C-alpha positions as protocol buffer text, in pm:
chain_id: "A"
residue {
  index: 1
  type: MET
  ca { x: -1819 y: 1700 z: 1225 }
}
residue {
  index: 2
  type: ILE
  ca { x: -1650 y: 1661 z: 1537 }
}
residue {
  index: 3
  type: PRO
  ca { x: -1533 y: 1321 z: 1649 }
}
residue {
  index: 4
  type: ALA
  ca { x: -1674 y: 1199 z: 1957 }
}
residue {
  index: 5
  type: PRO
  ca { x: -1513 y: 1266 z: 2306 }
}
residue {
  index: 6
  type: PHE
  ca { x: -1155 y: 1008 z: 2351 }
}
residue {
  index: 7
  type: ASP
  ca { x: -890 y: 1004 z: 2551 }
}
residue {
  index: 8
  type: TYR
  ca { x: -560 y: 1113 z: 2411 }
}
residue {
  index: 9
  type: TYR
  ca { x: -211 y: 927 z: 2441 }
}
residue {
  index: 10
  type: ARG
  ca { x: 155 y: 1008 z: 2324 }
}
residue {
  index: 11
  type: PRO
  ca { x: 422 y: 757 z: 2462 }
}
residue {
  index: 12
  type: ASN
  ca { x: 758 y: 760 z: 2400 }
}
residue {
  index: 13
  type: ASP
  ca { x: 820 y: 395 z: 2349 }
}
residue {
  index: 14
  type: MET
  ca { x: 693 y: 102 z: 2203 }
}
residue {
  index: 15
  type: ALA
  ca { x: 645 y: -65 z: 2577 }
}
residue {
  index: 16
  type: GLY
  ca { x: 422 y: 232 z: 2666 }
}
residue {
  index: 17
  type: VAL
  ca { x: 238 y: 185 z: 2327 }
}
residue {
  index: 18
  type: LEU
  ca { x: 183 y: -185 z: 2407 }
}
residue {
  index: 19
  type: ALA
  ca { x: 96 y: -142 z: 2782 }
}
residue {
  index: 20
  type: LEU
  ca { x: -192 y: 113 z: 2663 }
}
residue {
  index: 21
  type: LEU
  ca { x: -313 y: -140 z: 2372 }
}
residue {
  index: 22
  type: SER
  ca { x: -285 y: -394 z: 2643 }
}
residue {
  index: 23
  type: GLU
  ca { x: -476 y: -234 z: 2891 }
}
residue {
  index: 24
  type: HIS
  ca { x: -778 y: -71 z: 2667 }
}
residue {
  index: 25
  type: GLY
  ca { x: -767 y: -328 z: 2403 }
}
residue {
  index: 26
  type: ASP
  ca { x: -1024 y: -294 z: 2081 }
}
residue {
  index: 27
  type: ASP
  ca { x: -1148 y: 52 z: 2240 }
}
residue {
  index: 28
  type: ALA
  ca { x: -776 y: 172 z: 2138 }
}
residue {
  index: 29
  type: ARG
  ca { x: -611 y: 283 z: 1821 }
}
residue {
  index: 30
  type: VAL
  ca { x: -289 y: 376 z: 1735 }
}
residue {
  index: 31
  type: MET
  ca { x: -236 y: 671 z: 1512 }
}
residue {
  index: 32
  type: ALA
  ca { x: 63 y: 770 z: 1223 }
}
residue {
  index: 33
  type: GLY
  ca { x: 13 y: 1059 z: 1055 }
}
residue {
  index: 34
  type: GLY
  ca { x: -382 y: 1045 z: 1078 }
}
residue {
  index: 35
  type: HIS
  ca { x: -462 y: 1091 z: 721 }
}
residue {
  index: 36
  type: SER
  ca { x: -690 y: 754 z: 747 }
}
residue {
  index: 37
  type: LEU
  ca { x: -840 y: 756 z: 1086 }
}
residue {
  index: 38
  type: ILE
  ca { x: -913 y: 1136 z: 1185 }
}
residue {
  index: 39
  type: PRO
  ca { x: -1158 y: 1199 z: 887 }
}
residue {
  index: 40
  type: MET
  ca { x: -1309 y: 863 z: 954 }
}
residue {
  index: 41
  type: MET
  ca { x: -1385 y: 968 z: 1360 }
}
residue {
  index: 42
  type: LYS
  ca { x: -1460 y: 1319 z: 1227 }
}
residue {
  index: 43
  type: LEU
  ca { x: -1731 y: 1120 z: 1024 }
}
residue {
  index: 44
  type: ARG
  ca { x: -1834 y: 893 z: 1331 }
}
residue {
  index: 45
  type: MET
  ca { x: -1767 y: 613 z: 1122 }
}
residue {
  index: 46
  type: ALA
  ca { x: -1492 y: 489 z: 1332 }
}
residue {
  index: 47
  type: ASP
  ca { x: -1577 y: 495 z: 1736 }
}
residue {
  index: 48
  type: VAL
  ca { x: -1195 y: 608 z: 1898 }
}
residue {
  index: 49
  type: PRO
  ca { x: -1244 y: 603 z: 2340 }
}
residue {
  index: 50
  type: HIS
  ca { x: -843 y: 546 z: 2329 }
}
residue {
  index: 51
  type: LEU
  ca { x: -642 y: 717 z: 2110 }
}
residue {
  index: 52
  type: ILE
  ca { x: -274 y: 677 z: 2080 }
}
residue {
  index: 53
  type: ASP
  ca { x: -19 y: 901 z: 1898 }
}
residue {
  index: 54
  type: LEU
  ca { x: 307 y: 745 z: 1773 }
}
residue {
  index: 55
  type: GLN
  ca { x: 445 y: 1085 z: 1694 }
}
residue {
  index: 56
  type: ASP
  ca { x: 663 y: 1037 z: 1965 }
}
residue {
  index: 57
  type: VAL
  ca { x: 782 y: 691 z: 1968 }
}
residue {
  index: 58
  type: GLU
  ca { x: 1186 y: 616 z: 1840 }
}
residue {
  index: 59
  type: GLY
  ca { x: 1268 y: 388 z: 1610 }
}
residue {
  index: 60
  type: LEU
  ca { x: 1006 y: 384 z: 1340 }
}
residue {
  index: 61
  type: SER
  ca { x: 1104 y: 626 z: 1087 }
}
residue {
  index: 62
  type: GLY
  ca { x: 1351 y: 568 z: 845 }
}
residue {
  index: 63
  type: ILE
  ca { x: 1492 y: 405 z: 539 }
}
residue {
  index: 64
  type: THR
  ca { x: 1721 y: 169 z: 495 }
}
residue {
  index: 65
  type: VAL
  ca { x: 1899 y: 85 z: 193 }
}
residue {
  index: 66
  type: ALA
  ca { x: 2130 y: -242 z: 232 }
}
residue {
  index: 67
  type: ASP
  ca { x: 2256 y: -594 z: 57 }
}
residue {
  index: 68
  type: GLY
  ca { x: 1979 y: -534 z: -134 }
}
residue {
  index: 69
  type: SER
  ca { x: 1740 y: -493 z: 93 }
}
residue {
  index: 70
  type: VAL
  ca { x: 1474 y: -209 z: 171 }
}
residue {
  index: 71
  type: ARG
  ca { x: 1342 y: -144 z: 502 }
}
residue {
  index: 72
  type: ILE
  ca { x: 1096 y: 141 z: 568 }
}
residue {
  index: 73
  type: GLY
  ca { x: 995 y: 253 z: 916 }
}
residue {
  index: 74
  type: ALA
  ca { x: 655 y: 299 z: 975 }
}
residue {
  index: 75
  type: MET
  ca { x: 640 y: 677 z: 1052 }
}
residue {
  index: 76
  type: THR
  ca { x: 857 y: 717 z: 773 }
}
residue {
  index: 77
  type: THR
  ca { x: 623 y: 996 z: 559 }
}
residue {
  index: 78
  type: GLN
  ca { x: 557 y: 1002 z: 177 }
}
residue {
  index: 79
  type: ALA
  ca { x: 759 y: 1325 z: 116 }
}
residue {
  index: 80
  type: GLU
  ca { x: 1076 y: 1152 z: 263 }
}
residue {
  index: 81
  type: ILE
  ca { x: 995 y: 828 z: 7 }
}
residue {
  index: 82
  type: ILE
  ca { x: 992 y: 1090 z: -272 }
}
residue {
  index: 83
  type: ASP
  ca { x: 1299 y: 1259 z: -144 }
}
residue {
  index: 84
  type: HIS
  ca { x: 1517 y: 942 z: -82 }
}
residue {
  index: 85
  type: ALA
  ca { x: 1804 y: 912 z: -370 }
}
residue {
  index: 86
  type: GLY
  ca { x: 1857 y: 581 z: -212 }
}
residue {
  index: 87
  type: LEU
  ca { x: 1561 y: 453 z: -207 }
}
residue {
  index: 88
  type: THR
  ca { x: 1488 y: 549 z: -576 }
}
residue {
  index: 89
  type: GLN
  ca { x: 1794 y: 411 z: -733 }
}
residue {
  index: 90
  type: VAL
  ca { x: 1699 y: 34 z: -558 }
}
residue {
  index: 91
  type: ALA
  ca { x: 1302 y: 100 z: -581 }
}
residue {
  index: 92
  type: PRO
  ca { x: 1214 y: 375 z: -817 }
}
residue {
  index: 93
  type: ILE
  ca { x: 862 y: 243 z: -806 }
}
residue {
  index: 94
  type: MET
  ca { x: 817 y: 395 z: -441 }
}
residue {
  index: 95
  type: LYS
  ca { x: 878 y: 761 z: -595 }
}
residue {
  index: 96
  type: GLU
  ca { x: 643 y: 682 z: -879 }
}
residue {
  index: 97
  type: ALA
  ca { x: 385 y: 580 z: -654 }
}
residue {
  index: 98
  type: ALA
  ca { x: 442 y: 834 z: -354 }
}
residue {
  index: 99
  type: LEU
  ca { x: 383 y: 1117 z: -584 }
}
residue {
  index: 100
  type: GLN
  ca { x: 48 y: 1025 z: -723 }
}
residue {
  index: 101
  type: ILE
  ca { x: -77 y: 1032 z: -329 }
}
residue {
  index: 102
  type: ALA
  ca { x: -313 y: 1279 z: -235 }
}
residue {
  index: 103
  type: ASP
  ca { x: -129 y: 1660 z: -232 }
}
residue {
  index: 104
  type: PRO
  ca { x: 208 y: 1757 z: -84 }
}
residue {
  index: 105
  type: GLN
  ca { x: 41 y: 1865 z: 247 }
}
residue {
  index: 106
  type: VAL
  ca { x: -77 y: 1517 z: 256 }
}
residue {
  index: 107
  type: ARG
  ca { x: 272 y: 1342 z: 174 }
}
residue {
  index: 108
  type: TYR
  ca { x: 420 y: 1587 z: 397 }
}
residue {
  index: 109
  type: MET
  ca { x: 232 y: 1386 z: 696 }
}
residue {
  index: 110
  type: GLY
  ca { x: 100 y: 1089 z: 588 }
}
residue {
  index: 111
  type: THR
  ca { x: 274 y: 753 z: 634 }
}
residue {
  index: 112
  type: VAL
  ca { x: 366 y: 437 z: 502 }
}
residue {
  index: 113
  type: GLY
  ca { x: 270 y: 258 z: 806 }
}
residue {
  index: 114
  type: GLY
  ca { x: -64 y: 460 z: 816 }
}
residue {
  index: 115
  type: ASN
  ca { x: -134 y: 346 z: 441 }
}
residue {
  index: 116
  type: VAL
  ca { x: -31 y: 1 z: 445 }
}
residue {
  index: 117
  type: ALA
  ca { x: -166 y: -100 z: 813 }
}
residue {
  index: 118
  type: ASN
  ca { x: -559 y: 21 z: 810 }
}
residue {
  index: 119
  type: GLY
  ca { x: -698 y: -206 z: 560 }
}
residue {
  index: 120
  type: ASP
  ca { x: -844 y: 34 z: 391 }
}
residue {
  index: 121
  type: PRO
  ca { x: -877 y: -69 z: 0 }
}
residue {
  index: 122
  type: GLY
  ca { x: -846 y: 234 z: -179 }
}
residue {
  index: 123
  type: ASN
  ca { x: -493 y: 330 z: -51 }
}
residue {
  index: 124
  type: ASP
  ca { x: -219 y: 327 z: -251 }
}
residue {
  index: 125
  type: MET
  ca { x: 63 y: 135 z: -100 }
}
residue {
  index: 126
  type: PRO
  ca { x: -144 y: -157 z: 23 }
}
residue {
  index: 127
  type: GLY
  ca { x: -132 y: -284 z: -389 }
}
residue {
  index: 128
  type: LEU
  ca { x: 207 y: -181 z: -440 }
}
residue {
  index: 129
  type: MET
  ca { x: 347 y: -354 z: -159 }
}
residue {
  index: 130
  type: GLN
  ca { x: 179 y: -664 z: -293 }
}
residue {
  index: 131
  type: CYS
  ca { x: 334 y: -638 z: -603 }
}
residue {
  index: 132
  type: LEU
  ca { x: 689 y: -556 z: -441 }
}
residue {
  index: 133
  type: ASP
  ca { x: 642 y: -888 z: -242 }
}
residue {
  index: 134
  type: ALA
  ca { x: 670 y: -693 z: 78 }
}
residue {
  index: 135
  type: HIS
  ca { x: 676 y: -805 z: 445 }
}
residue {
  index: 136
  type: PHE
  ca { x: 518 y: -617 z: 739 }
}
residue {
  index: 137
  type: THR
  ca { x: 693 y: -643 z: 1076 }
}
residue {
  index: 138
  type: LEU
  ca { x: 423 y: -625 z: 1323 }
}
residue {
  index: 139
  type: VAL
  ca { x: 521 y: -617 z: 1743 }
}
residue {
  index: 140
  type: GLY
  ca { x: 286 y: -726 z: 1994 }
}
residue {
  index: 141
  type: LYS
  ca { x: 302 y: -829 z: 2374 }
}
residue {
  index: 142
  type: ASP
  ca { x: 438 y: -1164 z: 2267 }
}
residue {
  index: 143
  type: GLY
  ca { x: 685 y: -1024 z: 2048 }
}
residue {
  index: 144
  type: GLU
  ca { x: 769 y: -981 z: 1682 }
}
residue {
  index: 145
  type: ARG
  ca { x: 619 y: -1166 z: 1391 }
}
residue {
  index: 146
  type: THR
  ca { x: 670 y: -1113 z: 1009 }
}
residue {
  index: 147
  type: VAL
  ca { x: 386 y: -1108 z: 779 }
}
residue {
  index: 148
  type: ALA
  ca { x: 370 y: -1143 z: 406 }
}
residue {
  index: 149
  type: ALA
  ca { x: 217 y: -752 z: 217 }
}
residue {
  index: 150
  type: ARG
  ca { x: 16 y: -1064 z: 13 }
}
residue {
  index: 151
  type: ALA
  ca { x: -117 y: -1245 z: 321 }
}
residue {
  index: 152
  type: PHE
  ca { x: -225 y: -979 z: 554 }
}
residue {
  index: 153
  type: TYR
  ca { x: -547 y: -804 z: 401 }
}
residue {
  index: 154
  type: GLU
  ca { x: -841 y: -998 z: 446 }
}
residue {
  index: 155
  type: ALA
  ca { x: -1175 y: -795 z: 409 }
}
residue {
  index: 156
  type: ALA
  ca { x: -1210 y: -393 z: 362 }
}
residue {
  index: 157
  type: TYR
  ca { x: -1037 y: -229 z: 700 }
}
residue {
  index: 158
  type: MET
  ca { x: -959 y: -624 z: 815 }
}
residue {
  index: 159
  type: THR
  ca { x: -600 y: -693 z: 837 }
}
residue {
  index: 160
  type: ALA
  ca { x: -405 y: -998 z: 985 }
}
residue {
  index: 161
  type: ARG
  ca { x: -287 y: -770 z: 1261 }
}
residue {
  index: 162
  type: THR
  ca { x: -435 y: -840 z: 1607 }
}
residue {
  index: 163
  type: ASP
  ca { x: -562 y: -499 z: 1819 }
}
residue {
  index: 164
  type: GLU
  ca { x: -269 y: -534 z: 1992 }
}
residue {
  index: 165
  type: GLU
  ca { x: -3 y: -491 z: 1786 }
}
residue {
  index: 166
  type: VAL
  ca { x: 163 y: -236 z: 1583 }
}
residue {
  index: 167
  type: LEU
  ca { x: 300 y: -235 z: 1245 }
}
residue {
  index: 168
  type: THR
  ca { x: 646 y: -120 z: 1257 }
}
residue {
  index: 169
  type: ALA
  ca { x: 804 y: -167 z: 955 }
}
residue {
  index: 170
  type: VAL
  ca { x: 807 y: -240 z: 572 }
}
residue {
  index: 171
  type: THR
  ca { x: 1061 y: -438 z: 434 }
}
residue {
  index: 172
  type: PHE
  ca { x: 1140 y: -603 z: 66 }
}
residue {
  index: 173
  type: ARG
  ca { x: 1380 y: -709 z: -192 }
}
residue {
  index: 174
  type: ALA
  ca { x: 1560 y: -418 z: -407 }
}
residue {
  index: 175
  type: THR
  ca { x: 1395 y: -413 z: -790 }
}
residue {
  index: 176
  type: SER
  ca { x: 1557 y: -413 z: -1120 }
}
residue {
  index: 177
  type: GLY
  ca { x: 1380 y: -402 z: -1439 }
}
residue {
  index: 178
  type: GLY
  ca { x: 1113 y: -193 z: -1570 }
}
residue {
  index: 179
  type: TYR
  ca { x: 841 y: -56 z: -1315 }
}
residue {
  index: 180
  type: ALA
  ca { x: 529 y: 184 z: -1386 }
}
residue {
  index: 181
  type: TYR
  ca { x: 237 y: 257 z: -1121 }
}
residue {
  index: 182
  type: GLU
  ca { x: -44 y: 405 z: -1263 }
}
residue {
  index: 183
  type: LYS
  ca { x: -335 y: 532 z: -1130 }
}
residue {
  index: 184
  type: GLN
  ca { x: -666 y: 721 z: -1280 }
}
residue {
  index: 185
  type: LYS
  ca { x: -863 y: 918 z: -1057 }
}
residue {
  index: 186
  type: ARG
  ca { x: -1168 y: 1194 z: -1038 }
}
residue {
  index: 187
  type: LYS
  ca { x: -949 y: 1481 z: -960 }
}
residue {
  index: 188
  type: ILE
  ca { x: -646 y: 1537 z: -706 }
}
residue {
  index: 189
  type: GLY
  ca { x: -663 y: 1405 z: -307 }
}
residue {
  index: 190
  type: ASP
  ca { x: -914 y: 1123 z: -480 }
}
residue {
  index: 191
  type: TYR
  ca { x: -862 y: 777 z: -404 }
}
residue {
  index: 192
  type: ALA
  ca { x: -766 y: 570 z: -769 }
}
residue {
  index: 193
  type: THR
  ca { x: -1085 y: 470 z: -987 }
}
residue {
  index: 194
  type: ALA
  ca { x: -797 y: 244 z: -1053 }
}
residue {
  index: 195
  type: ALA
  ca { x: -460 y: 212 z: -1011 }
}
residue {
  index: 196
  type: ALA
  ca { x: -198 y: -59 z: -1138 }
}
residue {
  index: 197
  type: ALA
  ca { x: 190 y: -153 z: -981 }
}
residue {
  index: 198
  type: VAL
  ca { x: 365 y: -362 z: -1215 }
}
residue {
  index: 199
  type: LEU
  ca { x: 694 y: -466 z: -1206 }
}
residue {
  index: 200
  type: ILE
  ca { x: 894 y: -669 z: -1532 }
}
residue {
  index: 201
  type: THR
  ca { x: 1225 y: -832 z: -1598 }
}
residue {
  index: 202
  type: LYS
  ca { x: 1385 y: -856 z: -1919 }
}
residue {
  index: 203
  type: GLU
  ca { x: 1638 y: -1079 z: -2078 }
}
residue {
  index: 204
  type: GLY
  ca { x: 1688 y: -1078 z: -2437 }
}
residue {
  index: 205
  type: GLY
  ca { x: 1380 y: -907 z: -2545 }
}
residue {
  index: 206
  type: THR
  ca { x: 1153 y: -1189 z: -2384 }
}
residue {
  index: 207
  type: CYS
  ca { x: 973 y: -1113 z: -1987 }
}
residue {
  index: 208
  type: THR
  ca { x: 1152 y: -1396 z: -1770 }
}
residue {
  index: 209
  type: ALA
  ca { x: 909 y: -1218 z: -1457 }
}
residue {
  index: 210
  type: ALA
  ca { x: 639 y: -988 z: -1365 }
}
residue {
  index: 211
  type: SER
  ca { x: 443 y: -901 z: -1050 }
}
residue {
  index: 212
  type: ILE
  ca { x: 146 y: -700 z: -1075 }
}
residue {
  index: 213
  type: ALA
  ca { x: -117 y: -555 z: -832 }
}
residue {
  index: 214
  type: MET
  ca { x: -397 y: -338 z: -852 }
}
residue {
  index: 215
  type: THR
  ca { x: -594 y: -112 z: -599 }
}
residue {
  index: 216
  type: ASN
  ca { x: -947 y: -20 z: -512 }
}
residue {
  index: 217
  type: LEU
  ca { x: -1101 y: -304 z: -751 }
}
residue {
  index: 218
  type: SER
  ca { x: -1166 y: -536 z: -460 }
}
residue {
  index: 219
  type: ASP
  ca { x: -1236 y: -489 z: -104 }
}
residue {
  index: 220
  type: VAL
  ca { x: -856 y: -563 z: -52 }
}
residue {
  index: 221
  type: PRO
  ca { x: -565 y: -497 z: -266 }
}
residue {
  index: 222
  type: VAL
  ca { x: -544 y: -773 z: -594 }
}
residue {
  index: 223
  type: PHE
  ca { x: -233 y: -967 z: -632 }
}
residue {
  index: 224
  type: SER
  ca { x: -279 y: -1118 z: -942 }
}
residue {
  index: 225
  type: ALA
  ca { x: -26 y: -1410 z: -1044 }
}
residue {
  index: 226
  type: ASP
  ca { x: -230 y: -1509 z: -1353 }
}
residue {
  index: 227
  type: ALA
  ca { x: -201 y: -1174 z: -1474 }
}
residue {
  index: 228
  type: GLY
  ca { x: 189 y: -1167 z: -1434 }
}
residue {
  index: 229
  type: ALA
  ca { x: 207 y: -1536 z: -1551 }
}
residue {
  index: 230
  type: ALA
  ca { x: 64 y: -1446 z: -1907 }
}
residue {
  index: 231
  type: LEU
  ca { x: 384 y: -1203 z: -1958 }
}
residue {
  index: 232
  type: VAL
  ca { x: 643 y: -1455 z: -1874 }
}
residue {
  index: 233
  type: GLY
  ca { x: 779 y: -1590 z: -2193 }
}
residue {
  index: 234
  type: SER
  ca { x: 676 y: -1336 z: -2416 }
}
residue {
  index: 235
  type: SER
  ca { x: 807 y: -1016 z: -2595 }
}
residue {
  index: 236
  type: VAL
  ca { x: 483 y: -860 z: -2408 }
}
residue {
  index: 237
  type: ASP
  ca { x: 316 y: -796 z: -2715 }
}
residue {
  index: 238
  type: ASP
  ca { x: -79 y: -710 z: -2765 }
}
residue {
  index: 239
  type: GLU
  ca { x: -195 y: -1056 z: -2728 }
}
residue {
  index: 240
  type: ALA
  ca { x: -14 y: -1098 z: -2384 }
}
residue {
  index: 241
  type: ILE
  ca { x: -113 y: -751 z: -2275 }
}
residue {
  index: 242
  type: LYS
  ca { x: -465 y: -902 z: -2365 }
}
residue {
  index: 243
  type: ALA
  ca { x: -403 y: -1216 z: -2191 }
}
residue {
  index: 244
  type: ALA
  ca { x: -252 y: -1030 z: -1881 }
}
residue {
  index: 245
  type: LYS
  ca { x: -592 y: -793 z: -1860 }
}
residue {
  index: 246
  type: GLU
  ca { x: -833 y: -1089 z: -1924 }
}
residue {
  index: 247
  type: ALA
  ca { x: -614 y: -1303 z: -1603 }
}
residue {
  index: 248
  type: MET
  ca { x: -730 y: -932 z: -1386 }
}
residue {
  index: 249
  type: LEU
  ca { x: -1014 y: -887 z: -1494 }
}
residue {
  index: 250
  type: GLY
  ca { x: -1073 y: -1266 z: -1361 }
}
residue {
  index: 251
  type: ASP
  ca { x: -918 y: -1158 z: -1033 }
}
residue {
  index: 252
  type: ILE
  ca { x: -1070 y: -860 z: -894 }
}
residue {
  index: 253
  type: ASP
  ca { x: -1452 y: -726 z: -796 }
}
residue {
  index: 254
  type: PRO
  ca { x: -1523 y: -415 z: -808 }
}
residue {
  index: 255
  type: SER
  ca { x: -1848 y: -242 z: -648 }
}
residue {
  index: 256
  type: GLU
  ca { x: -2044 y: 23 z: -768 }
}
residue {
  index: 257
  type: ASP
  ca { x: -1989 y: 361 z: -602 }
}
residue {
  index: 258
  type: ASN
  ca { x: -1935 y: 722 z: -653 }
}
residue {
  index: 259
  type: ARG
  ca { x: -1680 y: 650 z: -907 }
}
residue {
  index: 260
  type: GLY
  ca { x: -1864 y: 455 z: -1148 }
}
residue {
  index: 261
  type: PRO
  ca { x: -2078 y: 171 z: -1209 }
}
residue {
  index: 262
  type: VAL
  ca { x: -1863 y: -208 z: -1222 }
}
residue {
  index: 263
  type: ALA
  ca { x: -1867 y: -208 z: -1617 }
}
residue {
  index: 264
  type: PHE
  ca { x: -1705 y: 145 z: -1612 }
}
residue {
  index: 265
  type: LYS
  ca { x: -1441 y: 30 z: -1342 }
}
residue {
  index: 266
  type: ARG
  ca { x: -1377 y: -274 z: -1491 }
}
residue {
  index: 267
  type: HIS
  ca { x: -1299 y: -134 z: -1844 }
}
residue {
  index: 268
  type: VAL
  ca { x: -1080 y: 147 z: -1655 }
}
residue {
  index: 269
  type: ALA
  ca { x: -900 y: -145 z: -1472 }
}
residue {
  index: 270
  type: GLY
  ca { x: -839 y: -300 z: -1806 }
}
residue {
  index: 271
  type: VAL
  ca { x: -711 y: 45 z: -1995 }
}
residue {
  index: 272
  type: ILE
  ca { x: -451 y: 135 z: -1679 }
}
residue {
  index: 273
  type: LEU
  ca { x: -322 y: -195 z: -1638 }
}
residue {
  index: 274
  type: ALA
  ca { x: -255 y: -193 z: -2037 }
}
residue {
  index: 275
  type: ARG
  ca { x: -40 y: 138 z: -1979 }
}
residue {
  index: 276
  type: ALA
  ca { x: 122 y: 40 z: -1671 }
}
residue {
  index: 277
  type: ILE
  ca { x: 277 y: -291 z: -1845 }
}
residue {
  index: 278
  type: THR
  ca { x: 343 y: -116 z: -2185 }
}
residue {
  index: 279
  type: ARG
  ca { x: 555 y: 149 z: -1955 }
}
residue {
  index: 280
  type: ALA
  ca { x: 738 y: -112 z: -1717 }
}
residue {
  index: 281
  type: TRP
  ca { x: 840 y: -269 z: -2025 }
}
residue {
  index: 282
  type: SER
  ca { x: 967 y: 22 z: -2186 }
}
residue {
  index: 283
  type: ARG
  ca { x: 1170 y: 95 z: -1903 }
}
residue {
  index: 284
  type: ALA
  ca { x: 1279 y: -283 z: -1868 }
}
């Protein structure tokens, strides 16, 4: 289909972006890579009278790794994440997840900011960012503020970002220990039926910390503190993994769609989570 008519803007600085957002309010949307927004406009699922392209705005791209902290500009592409050796060294789960997003053509244009800011429960990065305990930098007319990824998502396509704010960067601490991003999908380019991000710290054969989040099993990404807690203090044996699965199954709320009925999705969620925990533990 063809989108409804819209005005297109391509400012070269954040001041220009914010001025347009202030002028047009909720009739305006910012666009990063466009892989989420443009299809919705074509299907007439999103009405955007004023489209603001961020491609020419300076300072929104790049990856910085320093003093145990990672900063990723919102316009950084998934391909750049995959190719960045410094990021892979301190947070290898980022590359592992990015490699499972769609296909190379999409990864060369799709951005981190667009993936996390859209609020689409099927996107991969929101759950991963909750697993990493990342924080998002938002810039608006009243200045800059930071929102934790675990508090950012409110409902499907609804987030803590206001209509006059732009997500400019993602930050999180470098990781250590075991990691895994497991994803089950019907075909290349499809959203996950279920995906799990897991980080595990091991000392002397015992799990001392665990962070677990899952994707596309509710109208928001699901970070399960109880699932992580079920692993802590254990040797991550079958009993501990079963407890983590039960905790996560209590937190998710999948709905039936063309990827399957609820019972199937819950089954897949348990299988994918067990795989991710087992692989993360083997790397810890």
